[in-house]
PAZAMAR-275046 format. One record per residue (C-alpha): residue number from 1; chain; y, z, x. Coordinates in nm, 2 decimals. Layout:
BEGIN
<drense NUM 'A' <Y Z X>>
...
END
This chain:
BEGIN
<drense 1 'A' <-7.12 9.51 4.39>>
<drense 2 'A' <-6.75 9.42 4.38>>
<drense 3 'A' <-6.50 9.70 4.41>>
<drense 4 'A' <-6.32 9.84 4.11>>
<drense 5 'A' <-5.99 9.69 4.22>>
<drense 6 'A' <-6.15 9.35 4.27>>
<drense 7 'A' <-6.30 9.35 3.92>>
<drense 8 'A' <-5.96 9.45 3.77>>
<drense 9 'A' <-5.78 9.18 3.97>>
<drense 10 'A' <-6.04 8.92 3.85>>
<drense 11 'A' <-5.98 9.01 3.49>>
<drense 12 'A' <-5.60 9.00 3.53>>
<drense 13 'A' <-5.60 8.66 3.70>>
<drense 14 'A' <-5.83 8.52 3.43>>
<drense 15 'A' <-5.61 8.63 3.15>>
<drense 16 'A' <-5.29 8.52 3.33>>
<drense 17 'A' <-5.46 8.17 3.38>>
<drense 18 'A' <-5.40 8.19 3.75>>
<drense 19 'A' <-5.70 7.99 3.86>>
<drense 20 'A' <-5.62 8.00 4.23>>
<drense 21 'A' <-5.57 8.38 4.23>>
<drense 22 'A' <-5.91 8.40 4.05>>
<drense 23 'A' <-6.08 8.18 4.31>>
<drense 24 'A' <-5.93 8.38 4.59>>
<drense 25 'A' <-6.04 8.71 4.45>>
<drense 26 'A' <-6.39 8.57 4.37>>
<drense 27 'A' <-6.42 8.46 4.74>>
<drense 28 'A' <-6.32 8.82 4.85>>
<drense 29 'A' <-6.60 8.95 4.63>>
<drense 30 'A' <-6.84 8.70 4.80>>
<drense 31 'A' <-6.72 8.82 5.14>>
<drense 32 'A' <-6.77 9.18 5.03>>
<drense 33 'A' <-7.13 9.11 4.91>>
<drense 34 'A' <-7.20 8.93 5.24>>
<drense 35 'A' <-7.10 9.23 5.44>>
<drense 36 'A' <-7.33 9.44 5.22>>
<drense 37 'A' <-7.62 9.22 5.32>>
<drense 38 'A' <-7.63 9.04 4.98>>
<drense 39 'A' <-7.61 8.69 5.14>>
<drense 40 'A' <-7.79 8.50 4.85>>
<drense 41 'A' <-7.54 8.64 4.60>>
<drense 42 'A' <-7.25 8.57 4.82>>
<drense 43 'A' <-7.36 8.20 4.87>>
<drense 44 'A' <-7.41 8.17 4.49>>
<drense 45 'A' <-7.06 8.28 4.42>>
<drense 46 'A' <-6.91 8.04 4.68>>
<drense 47 'A' <-7.12 7.75 4.54>>
<drense 48 'A' <-6.99 7.82 4.19>>
<drense 49 'A' <-6.63 7.83 4.32>>
<drense 50 'A' <-6.67 7.51 4.52>>
<drense 51 'A' <-6.82 7.33 4.22>>
<drense 52 'A' <-6.53 7.44 4.00>>
<drense 53 'A' <-6.27 7.34 4.26>>
<drense 54 'A' <-6.42 6.99 4.29>>
<drense 55 'A' <-6.38 6.94 3.92>>
<drense 56 'A' <-6.01 7.02 3.96>>
<drense 57 'A' <-5.97 6.77 4.25>>
<drense 58 'A' <-5.84 6.83 4.60>>
<drense 59 'A' <-5.57 7.08 4.67>>
<drense 60 'A' <-5.38 7.21 4.97>>
<drense 61 'A' <-5.43 7.57 5.08>>
<drense 62 'A' <-5.13 7.80 5.02>>
<drense 63 'A' <-5.09 7.98 5.36>>
<drense 64 'A' <-4.89 8.30 5.40>>
<drense 65 'A' <-4.52 8.23 5.47>>
<drense 66 'A' <-4.54 8.34 5.84>>
<drense 67 'A' <-4.83 8.10 5.90>>
<drense 68 'A' <-4.67 7.80 5.74>>
<drense 69 'A' <-4.60 7.54 6.01>>
<drense 70 'A' <-4.87 7.68 6.23>>
<drense 71 'A' <-5.16 7.53 6.02>>
<drense 72 'A' <-5.17 7.17 5.92>>
<drense 73 'A' <-5.39 7.07 5.62>>
<drense 74 'A' <-5.52 6.73 5.54>>
<drense 75 'A' <-5.79 6.54 5.35>>
<drense 76 'A' <-5.97 6.34 5.63>>
<drense 77 'A' <-6.07 5.98 5.56>>
<drense 78 'A' <-6.27 5.89 5.88>>
<drense 79 'A' <-6.65 5.87 5.83>>
<drense 80 'A' <-6.90 5.91 6.10>>
<drense 81 'A' <-6.98 5.54 6.09>>
<drense 82 'A' <-6.63 5.46 6.20>>
<drense 83 'A' <-6.64 5.67 6.51>>
<drense 84 'A' <-6.72 5.51 6.84>>
<drense 85 'A' <-6.90 5.77 7.06>>
<drense 86 'A' <-7.19 5.80 7.29>>
<drense 87 'A' <-7.53 5.84 7.12>>
<drense 88 'A' <-7.58 6.20 7.25>>
<drense 89 'A' <-7.24 6.31 7.09>>
<drense 90 'A' <-7.32 6.13 6.76>>
<drense 91 'A' <-7.66 6.30 6.75>>
<drense 92 'A' <-7.51 6.64 6.81>>
<drense 93 'A' <-7.26 6.58 6.53>>
<drense 94 'A' <-7.53 6.46 6.30>>
<drense 95 'A' <-7.73 6.78 6.38>>
<drense 96 'A' <-7.43 6.99 6.28>>
<drense 97 'A' <-7.40 6.80 5.95>>
<drense 98 'A' <-7.78 6.82 5.88>>
<drense 99 'A' <-7.80 7.19 5.95>>
<drense 100 'A' <-7.49 7.25 5.73>>
<drense 101 'A' <-7.65 7.06 5.44>>
<drense 102 'A' <-7.98 7.24 5.49>>
<drense 103 'A' <-7.82 7.59 5.55>>
<drense 104 'A' <-8.00 7.76 5.26>>
<drense 105 'A' <-8.34 7.64 5.40>>
<drense 106 'A' <-8.26 7.78 5.74>>
<drense 107 'A' <-8.13 8.11 5.59>>
<drense 108 'A' <-8.45 8.15 5.40>>
<drense 109 'A' <-8.62 8.18 5.74>>
<drense 110 'A' <-8.36 8.41 5.88>>
<drense 111 'A' <-8.18 8.14 6.08>>
<drense 112 'A' <-7.81 8.03 6.08>>
<drense 113 'A' <-7.68 7.68 6.08>>
<drense 114 'A' <-7.44 7.56 6.35>>
<drense 115 'A' <-7.08 7.61 6.24>>
<drense 116 'A' <-6.89 7.74 6.55>>
<drense 117 'A' <-6.84 7.44 6.78>>
<drense 118 'A' <-6.66 7.41 7.11>>
<drense 119 'A' <-6.54 7.06 7.20>>
<drense 120 'A' <-6.45 6.99 7.57>>
<drense 121 'A' <-6.30 6.67 7.72>>
<drense 122 'A' <-5.99 6.48 7.84>>
<drense 123 'A' <-5.72 6.40 7.59>>
<drense 124 'A' <-5.78 6.11 7.35>>
<drense 125 'A' <-6.16 6.11 7.38>>
<drense 126 'A' <-6.24 6.19 7.02>>
<drense 127 'A' <-6.24 6.57 6.99>>
<drense 128 'A' <-5.99 6.58 6.70>>
<drense 129 'A' <-6.15 6.28 6.54>>
<drense 130 'A' <-6.49 6.47 6.55>>
<drense 131 'A' <-6.33 6.75 6.35>>
<drense 132 'A' <-6.20 6.49 6.10>>
<drense 133 'A' <-6.54 6.33 6.07>>
<drense 134 'A' <-6.72 6.66 6.01>>
<drense 135 'A' <-6.46 6.75 5.74>>
<drense 136 'A' <-6.49 6.40 5.57>>
<drense 137 'A' <-6.87 6.40 5.58>>
<drense 138 'A' <-6.89 6.75 5.43>>
<drense 139 'A' <-6.61 6.69 5.17>>
<drense 140 'A' <-6.40 6.97 5.31>>
<drense 141 'A' <-6.03 7.00 5.40>>
<drense 142 'A' <-5.94 7.00 5.77>>
<drense 143 'A' <-5.70 7.28 5.87>>
<drense 144 'A' <-5.56 7.24 6.22>>
<drense 145 'A' <-5.42 7.56 6.38>>
<drense 146 'A' <-5.14 7.48 6.63>>
<drense 147 'A' <-5.25 7.73 6.89>>
<drense 148 'A' <-4.96 7.67 7.12>>
<drense 149 'A' <-4.72 7.76 6.84>>
<drense 150 'A' <-4.94 8.05 6.73>>
<drense 151 'A' <-4.88 8.23 7.06>>
<drense 152 'A' <-4.56 8.44 7.06>>
<drense 153 'A' <-4.38 8.66 7.31>>
<drense 154 'A' <-4.39 8.96 7.08>>
<drense 155 'A' <-4.66 9.22 7.14>>
<drense 156 'A' <-4.92 9.23 6.88>>
<drense 157 'A' <-4.78 8.95 6.67>>
<drense 158 'A' <-5.02 8.68 6.79>>
<drense 159 'A' <-5.33 8.90 6.72>>
<drense 160 'A' <-5.20 8.98 6.38>>
<drense 161 'A' <-5.16 8.61 6.29>>
<drense 162 'A' <-5.51 8.54 6.42>>
<drense 163 'A' <-5.64 8.81 6.19>>
<drense 164 'A' <-5.46 8.64 5.90>>
<drense 165 'A' <-5.62 8.30 5.99>>
<drense 166 'A' <-5.97 8.45 6.01>>
<drense 167 'A' <-5.91 8.62 5.67>>
<drense 168 'A' <-5.83 8.27 5.54>>
<drense 169 'A' <-6.13 8.12 5.71>>
<drense 170 'A' <-6.34 8.38 5.51>>
<drense 171 'A' <-6.16 8.31 5.18>>
<drense 172 'A' <-6.09 7.93 5.20>>
<drense 173 'A' <-6.39 7.72 5.26>>
<drense 174 'A' <-6.31 7.43 5.50>>
<drense 175 'A' <-6.31 7.30 5.86>>
<drense 176 'A' <-6.08 7.49 6.09>>
<drense 177 'A' <-5.97 7.33 6.42>>
<drense 178 'A' <-5.81 7.54 6.69>>
<drense 179 'A' <-5.64 7.27 6.89>>
<drense 180 'A' <-5.53 7.32 7.26>>
<drense 181 'A' <-5.76 7.62 7.25>>
<drense 182 'A' <-5.71 7.72 7.61>>
<drense 183 'A' <-5.36 7.85 7.51>>
<drense 184 'A' <-5.54 8.17 7.39>>
<drense 185 'A' <-5.89 8.12 7.55>>
<drense 186 'A' <-5.78 8.17 7.91>>
<drense 187 'A' <-5.99 8.35 8.17>>
<drense 188 'A' <-5.92 8.72 8.14>>
<drense 189 'A' <-5.99 8.76 8.52>>
<drense 190 'A' <-5.70 8.54 8.62>>
<drense 191 'A' <-5.43 8.73 8.81>>
<drense 192 'A' <-5.14 8.56 8.62>>
<drense 193 'A' <-5.27 8.66 8.28>>
<drense 194 'A' <-5.04 8.90 8.11>>
<drense 195 'A' <-5.18 9.20 7.92>>
<drense 196 'A' <-5.08 9.06 7.58>>
<drense 197 'A' <-5.28 8.74 7.63>>
<drense 198 'A' <-5.58 8.94 7.73>>
<drense 199 'A' <-5.55 9.14 7.41>>
<drense 200 'A' <-5.52 8.81 7.21>>
<drense 201 'A' <-5.83 8.67 7.37>>
<drense 202 'A' <-6.02 9.00 7.30>>
<drense 203 'A' <-5.91 8.98 6.94>>
<drense 204 'A' <-6.03 8.62 6.91>>
<drense 205 'A' <-6.36 8.71 7.06>>
<drense 206 'A' <-6.40 8.99 6.81>>
<drense 207 'A' <-6.29 8.79 6.51>>
<drense 208 'A' <-6.51 8.49 6.58>>
<drense 209 'A' <-6.81 8.71 6.65>>
<drense 210 'A' <-6.76 8.90 6.32>>
<drense 211 'A' <-6.69 8.59 6.11>>
<drense 212 'A' <-6.96 8.54 5.85>>
<drense 213 'A' <-6.79 8.27 5.64>>
<drense 214 'A' <-6.94 7.93 5.55>>
<drense 215 'A' <-6.64 7.75 5.71>>
<drense 216 'A' <-6.68 7.54 6.02>>
<drense 217 'A' <-6.48 7.67 6.32>>
<drense 218 'A' <-6.40 7.42 6.59>>
<drense 219 'A' <-6.22 7.48 6.91>>
<drense 220 'A' <-6.10 7.19 7.13>>
<drense 221 'A' <-5.98 7.21 7.49>>
<drense 222 'A' <-5.89 6.97 7.77>>
<drense 223 'A' <-5.93 7.23 8.04>>
<drense 224 'A' <-6.27 7.41 8.02>>
<drense 225 'A' <-6.21 7.56 8.37>>
<drense 226 'A' <-5.94 7.78 8.21>>
<drense 227 'A' <-6.16 7.92 7.95>>
<drense 228 'A' <-6.30 8.27 7.97>>
<drense 229 'A' <-6.68 8.26 8.02>>
<drense 230 'A' <-6.73 8.51 7.74>>
<drense 231 'A' <-6.62 8.24 7.49>>
<drense 232 'A' <-6.91 8.01 7.55>>
<drense 233 'A' <-7.17 8.24 7.40>>
<drense 234 'A' <-6.96 8.29 7.09>>
<drense 235 'A' <-7.01 7.93 6.99>>
<drense 236 'A' <-7.33 7.78 6.84>>
<drense 237 'A' <-7.29 7.45 7.02>>
<drense 238 'A' <-7.07 7.29 7.30>>
<drense 239 'A' <-7.00 6.92 7.30>>
<drense 240 'A' <-6.87 6.74 7.60>>
<drense 241 'A' <-6.65 6.42 7.57>>
<drense 242 'A' <-6.54 6.17 7.83>>
<drense 243 'A' <-6.36 5.83 7.85>>
<drense 244 'A' <-6.56 5.55 7.68>>
<drense 245 'A' <-6.83 5.36 7.88>>
<drense 246 'A' <-6.83 4.98 7.89>>
<drense 247 'A' <-7.03 4.93 7.57>>
<drense 248 'A' <-6.82 5.19 7.38>>
<drense 249 'A' <-6.50 5.01 7.50>>
<drense 250 'A' <-6.63 4.68 7.37>>
<drense 251 'A' <-6.73 4.83 7.03>>
<drense 252 'A' <-6.39 5.00 7.00>>
<drense 253 'A' <-6.20 4.68 7.07>>
<drense 254 'A' <-6.42 4.48 6.82>>
<drense 255 'A' <-6.37 4.74 6.55>>
<drense 256 'A' <-5.99 4.75 6.58>>
<drense 257 'A' <-5.91 4.38 6.65>>
<drense 258 'A' <-6.15 4.26 6.38>>
<drense 259 'A' <-6.06 3.92 6.25>>
<drense 260 'A' <-5.76 3.90 6.49>>
<drense 261 'A' <-6.00 3.84 6.78>>
<drense 262 'A' <-6.04 3.49 6.92>>
<drense 263 'A' <-6.39 3.35 6.89>>
<drense 264 'A' <-6.40 3.28 7.27>>
<drense 265 'A' <-6.30 3.61 7.41>>
<drense 266 'A' <-6.30 3.67 7.79>>
<drense 267 'A' <-6.47 4.01 7.79>>
<drense 268 'A' <-6.53 4.06 8.16>>
<drense 269 'A' <-6.17 4.11 8.26>>
<drense 270 'A' <-6.09 4.31 7.94>>
<drense 271 'A' <-6.37 4.55 8.00>>
<drense 272 'A' <-6.29 4.58 8.37>>
<drense 273 'A' <-5.92 4.65 8.32>>
<drense 274 'A' <-5.98 4.90 8.03>>
<drense 275 'A' <-6.19 5.12 8.26>>
<drense 276 'A' <-6.06 5.48 8.28>>
<drense 277 'A' <-5.86 5.46 7.95>>
<drense 278 'A' <-5.94 5.70 7.67>>
<drense 279 'A' <-6.05 5.60 7.32>>
<drense 280 'A' <-5.69 5.68 7.20>>
<drense 281 'A' <-5.53 5.47 7.47>>
<drense 282 'A' <-5.75 5.17 7.40>>
<drense 283 'A' <-5.68 5.21 7.03>>
<drense 284 'A' <-5.31 5.20 7.09>>
<drense 285 'A' <-5.34 4.90 7.32>>
<drense 286 'A' <-5.53 4.71 7.05>>
<drense 287 'A' <-5.28 4.80 6.78>>
<drense 288 'A' <-4.99 4.70 7.00>>
<drense 289 'A' <-5.16 4.36 7.06>>
<drense 290 'A' <-5.20 4.32 6.68>>
<drense 291 'A' <-4.83 4.40 6.62>>
<drense 292 'A' <-4.73 4.15 6.89>>
<drense 293 'A' <-4.94 3.88 6.73>>
<drense 294 'A' <-4.79 3.94 6.38>>
<drense 295 'A' <-4.44 3.94 6.51>>
<drense 296 'A' <-4.50 3.62 6.71>>
<drense 297 'A' <-4.67 3.45 6.40>>
<drense 298 'A' <-5.00 3.42 6.59>>
<drense 299 'A' <-5.32 3.45 6.39>>
<drense 300 'A' <-5.55 3.53 6.68>>
<drense 301 'A' <-5.54 3.76 6.98>>
<drense 302 'A' <-5.68 3.63 7.31>>
<drense 303 'A' <-5.81 3.84 7.61>>
<drense 304 'A' <-5.48 3.76 7.78>>
<drense 305 'A' <-5.28 3.90 7.50>>
<drense 306 'A' <-5.48 4.22 7.50>>
<drense 307 'A' <-5.47 4.26 7.88>>
<drense 308 'A' <-5.09 4.28 7.86>>
<drense 309 'A' <-5.10 4.59 7.63>>
<drense 310 'A' <-5.40 4.74 7.82>>
<drense 311 'A' <-5.20 4.71 8.15>>
<drense 312 'A' <-4.91 4.89 7.98>>
<drense 313 'A' <-5.14 5.17 7.88>>
<drense 314 'A' <-5.28 5.18 8.23>>
<drense 315 'A' <-4.93 5.23 8.37>>
<drense 316 'A' <-4.87 5.52 8.12>>
<drense 317 'A' <-5.21 5.66 8.21>>
<drense 318 'A' <-5.13 5.64 8.58>>
<drense 319 'A' <-4.80 5.82 8.52>>
<drense 320 'A' <-4.96 6.11 8.35>>
<drense 321 'A' <-5.19 6.17 8.65>>
<drense 322 'A' <-4.92 6.17 8.91>>
END
């Protein structure tokens, strides 16, 4: 059962009409019950709180002062249907959603749903969008942890902030994205790794293994070779992303250009010259073409118009590789 202090705090928050404090303490009670092995009761408490919060409408999480600016919170608007991705990635995302929605059925058989996900792939290939899609489809807020800003030069401070974040993950139901994850997930065997960063990684491994919340924890990296091998077994699933193939490039261009696209569109050259670009780069090229058309008072965009902006993106892409 809840501790005496938790019960007293619940009563005080109720009479002071501090609903957020009441919700926070109630979630702490749920976490306490989960640690005691009373998982059914813990989930019932969380379900009641989630239902009440939905009645009040969306709200932003109030993070501790020393974490403000390190965590960005948003209400995602991108559904799965709007995402252009290979069938295998879409199926894996759908499996995460299906298991999440059927988590009680799985738990009744002693099984856990997928909720700790590692996303690997080059920049701009859909990792962040996947986190947005999962949050949107599950009607949850997306909290993006700026990992590069989380790491500090002061001994012990980064691990302490990580602990605070995992406390929030336990208390505040949502989707948590650790972006640029390799900043703390580096291989502990590398000679250039300082002792503090090894301690940070060890702390993260401990926190994620002990986490028993209902939140989704997503880590995204562009450099899987930098990750410590011990990380991979802490995640329930690993999804790999790459630059879009020819059919994905075509779908992406059609989706973005929409009614701006000319009826007779020279696809061969466009698909050939967009090879090697990421989803994000093609998206930017299409939007640049739309802006150019609007400013030039043109109602339609030809393949020639789009090729101009695609070539600009290819030059930028080439520069980042040199």
